[in-house]
C-alpha positions in Angstrom: 109.7 111.8 106.8 107.3 110.3 104.5 103.7 110.4 105.8 103.5 106.1 105.4 106.5 104.1 106.0 106.0 100.9 105.8 107.5 98.0 108.4 110.2 96.9 106.9 109.7 92.8 105.9 105.6 93.3 106.5 102.8 94.2 105.2 102.0 96.8 106.9 102.7 100.8 107.7 102.7 103.5 110.2 101.1 106.8 109.2 101.3 110.4 111.0 98.4 111.4 111.2 99.6 114.6 112.7 98.1 113.8 116.4 97.9 110.5 116.3 99.9 107.3 114.5 98.3 104.4 112.7 99.2 100.9 111.8 97.4 100.3 108.4 96.9 97.0 107.0 94.7 95.9 104.4 93.2 92.7 102.9 93.4 91.1 106.7 90.2 88.0 105.1 89.2 86.7 108.4 87.9 83.3 108.0 89.5 82.7 104.8 90.4 78.5 105.6 87.3 78.5 105.1 85.9 79.3 102.0 89.0 77.7 100.5 88.1 74.4 102.0 84.6 75.1 100.5 87.0 74.7 96.9 88.6 71.8 97.8 92.0 72.9 99.5 92.2 71.9 102.3 93.1 73.9 105.5 93.7 74.6 108.6 92.6 77.3 110.1 95.2 80.4 111.0 93.2 82.6 113.4 95.8 82.4 115.8 99.2 83.2 113.5 97.0 86.4 111.9 95.9 87.9 115.3 99.6 87.2 116.8 101.3 88.5 113.8 98.9 91.5 113.9 99.4 92.2 117.6 103.6 91.3 117.0 103.5 94.4 114.7 101.3 96.8 117.1 103.8 96.1 119.7 106.3 97.1 117.4 105.3 99.7 116.0 103.5 101.1 119.6 100.8 102.4 117.3 97.3 104.5 119.1 94.7 103.2 116.7 94.5 100.4 114.1 93.1 101.4 110.3 92.4 98.4 108.3 91.5 99.0 104.3 88.5 96.9 103.9 88.7 93.2 103.4 89.1 92.2 107.6 87.0 89.5 106.7 86.9 86.9 104.1 82.8 85.9 103.5 80.7 88.4 101.6 77.6 87.7 103.2 77.1 86.8 106.3 80.3 85.4 108.3 80.3 82.0 109.5 80.4 81.8 113.7 84.8 81.1 113.3 85.4 83.8 110.9 83.5 86.1 113.2 84.8 84.6 116.3 88.1 85.8 114.7 88.0 89.2 114.4 85.7 90.1 117.3 88.9 88.2 118.8 91.1 90.5 117.1 89.4 93.5 118.3 89.2 92.9 121.8 93.1 92.2 121.9 94.2 95.0 120.5 90.8 97.5 122.8 93.1 95.3 125.6 95.8 97.3 123.9 94.2 100.8 124.5 94.4 100.7 120.3 91.1 101.3 118.5 91.0 100.4 115.7 88.9 101.6 112.2 87.6 100.0 109.3 87.1 101.2 105.9 84.7 98.9 104.6 85.6 96.3 101.6 83.7 94.5 99.3 83.9 91.3 101.4 82.9 92.9 104.9 79.1 92.7 104.0 77.1 94.3 107.1 80.5 93.9 109.3 79.0 97.7 110.9 75.5 95.7 112.5 77.7 93.1 114.6 81.4 94.8 114.7 82.0 97.0 117.5 85.1 99.6 116.0 84.5 102.3 114.0 83.1 101.6 110.1 83.2 103.9 107.5 81.6 103.3 103.9 83.2 102.9 101.1 84.4 106.0 100.3 86.5 106.1 102.9 88.2 108.9 105.3 90.5 110.8 105.4 92.8 111.6 109.2 95.2 114.6 109.1 97.1 114.3 105.7 96.4 111.1 105.2 93.6 109.3 103.3 92.2 105.6 103.8 90.0 103.6 100.8 89.6 100.0 100.3 89.6 100.2 96.3 87.2 98.4 95.1 84.8 101.7 94.8 85.8 105.2 93.9 87.6 107.4 96.9 85.5 110.3 98.5 86.8 113.8 97.0 88.3 114.0 101.6 90.1 110.7 100.8 91.8 112.8 98.0 92.6 115.4 99.6 95.3 114.9 101.8 99.4 114.3 100.4 98.7 110.2 101.1 95.7 108.2 99.9 96.4 104.7 101.4 93.7 101.8 99.5 94.1 98.2 99.4 91.6 95.5 97.1 94.2 95.0 94.6 97.0 92.6 95.9 99.7 93.7 94.3 101.8 90.6 93.2 104.9 90.4 91.0 106.2 87.6 89.5 109.8 87.2 89.4 112.7 85.3 87.2 115.2 83.4 87.7 118.5 83.1 85.1 117.4 79.0 84.7 113.8 79.8 84.0 112.2 79.2 87.9 109.7 81.6 88.8 108.5 82.8 92.6 105.6 85.5 93.2 106.4 87.9 95.5 103.1 90.8 97.6 104.6 94.2 97.0 104.2 97.4 97.3 103.2 100.0 94.6 103.4 104.2 95.0 103.6 106.1 93.1 102.4 110.0 93.0 97.8 110.4 92.1 97.5 111.8 89.0 94.5 113.8 89.0 93.2 112.6 85.3 91.9 109.7 86.5 89.6 111.3 88.8 88.5 114.1 86.4 84.7 113.2 86.1 84.0 112.3 89.7 83.0 115.2 91.9 85.6 116.9 93.6 88.4 115.5 91.7 91.9 115.0 92.5 94.7 117.9 93.5 97.6 116.0 92.0 99.8 116.4 95.1 99.2 113.4 97.2 101.4 109.7 96.7 98.4 106.7 96.1 100.0 104.1 98.0 98.4 100.5 97.3 99.2 97.6 99.9 100.1 94.4 100.2 97.6 92.1 101.8 98.0 91.2 104.7 96.9 87.8 104.5 98.4 85.3 102.2 96.3 83.1 101.4 94.6 85.9 99.3 96.1 85.4 95.9 96.4 88.7 94.2 97.6 90.9 90.7 100.3 89.9 89.2 101.2 93.8 88.5 104.6 92.6 86.4 102.3 90.0 83.9 100.9 90.9 81.0 97.1 90.3 80.5 96.7 91.1 84.5 93.8 93.9 84.8 93.8 95.9 88.0 90.4 94.8 89.7 89.7 98.6 91.3 88.2 101.5 89.3 91.1 104.4 89.4 94.0 102.1 88.4 95.9 102.0 86.8 95.5 105.0 85.9 95.8 106.8 89.0 99.3 105.7 89.4 100.5 105.5 85.9 104.6 105.7 86.9 103.9 104.0 90.0 106.9 102.1 91.5 106.9 98.8 93.0 108.7 97.3 96.3 108.9 94.0 97.6 108.2 93.9 102.1 111.9 93.8 102.6 112.4 97.4 101.0 113.9 96.4 97.8 113.5 98.8 95.9 112.4 97.3 92.0 111.7 99.7 89.7 108.5 101.3 87.9 106.3 97.9 88.1 105.6 97.8 84.2 109.5 97.3 84.0 109.7 94.6 86.1 
């Protein structure tokens, strides 16, 4: 069995950490509606819907913990009251179920560690068992790269799919492929080259994304696409699309 298995039809995965199982999600972006309203897009808050979707996944997968791969909140600076409340209530609901939470800080998370009630790592990430976790906006810590799988977010990968009559749609996607150690050759500690790199789709479907199969779209992470040049794309329902460059 793979160390990291996507949950069918969901932008989430279950990771085997040896002594425990973790539900892993990336780019929750609590409070994103407030930022969109500031840009002229009027949306009601979907905080309750996001929380219910995550808690439903917890019930479905029965993990020991939840790992957030960064950007738990959306405001890069101090969060507004509604955004902070969304995060606090979510963590309270997880605690009520006896599920611990860990946040690997992302570029949107500011000084969240000053008020959040869970474990928070810096942007370099952490490793548990044979699985490494990082957000992806900066270079992962050497220990993160030394296991059998590396999970990152930040990129919000998506594919644009066209039909025979010229219509198109955009779907969130997973990217999975062997981690190329050459991408980390200049970094302290490097990488072993034995790991699989898994780029998670954004949990928040309002967060936009990188259309990985559209020419001219650039990756956001400093180590992509070099770290996984042969990565394949998968839809949330598990459909394998093949190498992302040729989708």
